[in-house]
C-alpha positions as CSV (number, residue, x, y, z in Angstrom):
1,X,-34.1,100.4,-125.6
2,X,-31.6,99.9,-128.6
3,X,-29.0,101.6,-126.9
4,X,-29.4,101.3,-123.5
5,X,-26.2,101.1,-121.1
6,X,-27.1,97.8,-119.3
7,X,-24.4,98.2,-116.5
8,X,-25.1,99.4,-113.0
9,X,-22.4,102.9,-112.6
10,X,-21.9,104.8,-108.3
11,X,-22.6,108.4,-108.9
12,X,-19.9,109.9,-109.0
13,X,-20.4,111.8,-105.5
14,X,-20.3,108.9,-104.5
15,X,-18.9,109.7,-100.7
16,X,-21.5,112.1,-100.4
17,X,-24.0,109.2,-99.5
18,X,-27.0,112.1,-101.3
19,X,-29.4,109.5,-100.4
20,X,-28.9,109.7,-96.7
21,X,-28.2,113.2,-97.0
22,X,-31.9,113.8,-98.4
23,X,-33.5,111.0,-96.0
24,X,-32.3,112.2,-92.9
25,X,-33.6,115.5,-93.7
26,X,-36.6,114.2,-95.1
27,X,-36.7,112.4,-91.2
28,X,-35.5,116.3,-89.2
29,X,-37.1,118.0,-90.5
30,X,-39.8,116.7,-93.0
31,X,-38.3,118.2,-96.1
32,X,-38.2,115.8,-99.0
33,X,-36.5,116.7,-101.8
34,X,-36.8,115.3,-105.5
35,X,-34.3,112.6,-106.6
36,X,-32.3,114.1,-109.4
37,X,-33.3,112.9,-112.9
38,X,-30.0,111.9,-114.0
39,X,-26.5,111.9,-112.0
40,X,-22.5,112.7,-113.6
41,X,-20.9,108.9,-113.5
42,X,-17.4,107.6,-112.0
43,X,-16.7,107.1,-115.6
44,X,-18.2,110.5,-116.8
45,X,-20.8,109.8,-117.9
46,X,-24.8,110.8,-117.7
47,X,-27.0,108.3,-116.7
48,X,-30.7,108.2,-115.1
49,X,-30.6,108.6,-110.7
50,X,-32.3,104.8,-110.9
51,X,-28.9,103.2,-113.1
52,X,-26.2,103.7,-109.7
53,X,-25.7,102.2,-107.1
54,X,-23.2,103.1,-104.0
55,X,-23.2,99.4,-102.9
56,X,-19.8,98.1,-104.6
57,X,-21.7,94.2,-104.8
58,X,-24.3,96.2,-107.5
59,X,-21.8,98.4,-109.1
60,X,-21.5,96.9,-112.2
61,X,-19.2,99.6,-114.2
62,X,-15.6,98.8,-113.7
63,X,-14.3,102.6,-114.8
64,X,-17.0,103.4,-111.9
65,X,-15.3,100.9,-109.5
66,X,-12.2,102.2,-110.0
67,X,-13.0,105.6,-109.3
68,X,-14.9,104.6,-106.1
69,X,-12.1,103.0,-104.7
70,X,-9.9,105.8,-105.2
71,X,-12.7,108.2,-103.8
72,X,-12.6,105.8,-101.1
73,X,-9.0,105.8,-100.7
74,X,-8.3,109.7,-100.6
75,X,-11.8,110.4,-97.9
76,X,-10.0,107.7,-95.2
77,X,-7.4,110.2,-95.6
78,X,-8.9,113.4,-95.3
79,X,-10.4,111.3,-92.6
80,X,-7.1,110.2,-90.7
81,X,-6.0,113.4,-90.7
82,X,-9.1,115.2,-89.3
83,X,-8.6,112.4,-86.5
84,X,-5.2,114.5,-85.1
85,X,-5.2,118.1,-86.2
86,X,-5.3,120.0,-82.8
87,X,-8.3,120.8,-81.0
88,X,-10.6,117.9,-83.3
89,X,-13.8,116.9,-82.1
90,X,-12.9,114.1,-83.6
91,X,-11.5,111.4,-82.1
92,X,-8.4,109.8,-83.2
93,X,-9.7,106.8,-82.6
94,X,-12.8,107.5,-84.5
95,X,-10.8,109.0,-87.0
96,X,-9.5,105.6,-87.5
97,X,-13.3,103.7,-87.3
98,X,-14.1,105.9,-90.5
99,X,-11.2,105.8,-91.8
100,X,-11.3,102.0,-91.9
101,X,-14.8,102.0,-93.0
102,X,-13.7,104.0,-96.3
103,X,-10.4,101.5,-96.7
104,X,-12.9,98.4,-95.9
105,X,-15.5,99.5,-98.8
106,X,-12.8,101.0,-101.1
107,X,-11.2,96.8,-101.4
108,X,-14.6,95.7,-102.4
109,X,-14.7,98.6,-105.3
110,X,-11.7,96.6,-106.2
111,X,-13.4,93.8,-106.3
112,X,-11.9,91.7,-102.2
113,X,-14.5,91.5,-101.2
């Protein structure tokens, strides 16, 4: 495979966890959707789905790592705002824990272990 990209990338919508949604649907309703053959990545490449990972320790494409870091930080901010909205079903504590989880992921994508 001459010219093949050896890097592991992050799917552009890394914070959506599509695989987890598919697993939930399969477990709940017995529905199993097909995985996409190719996906658009954080660095705007189109690669086989098998060449992507949501796990920071697996991603080798630096542009994808930065995009994933940015996405997780953005989601952390949104989650925190959700916890402070009147009538929210998510408590401030729950929102804070979820936001911290995404900040930790962002730190790991940035190479902070």
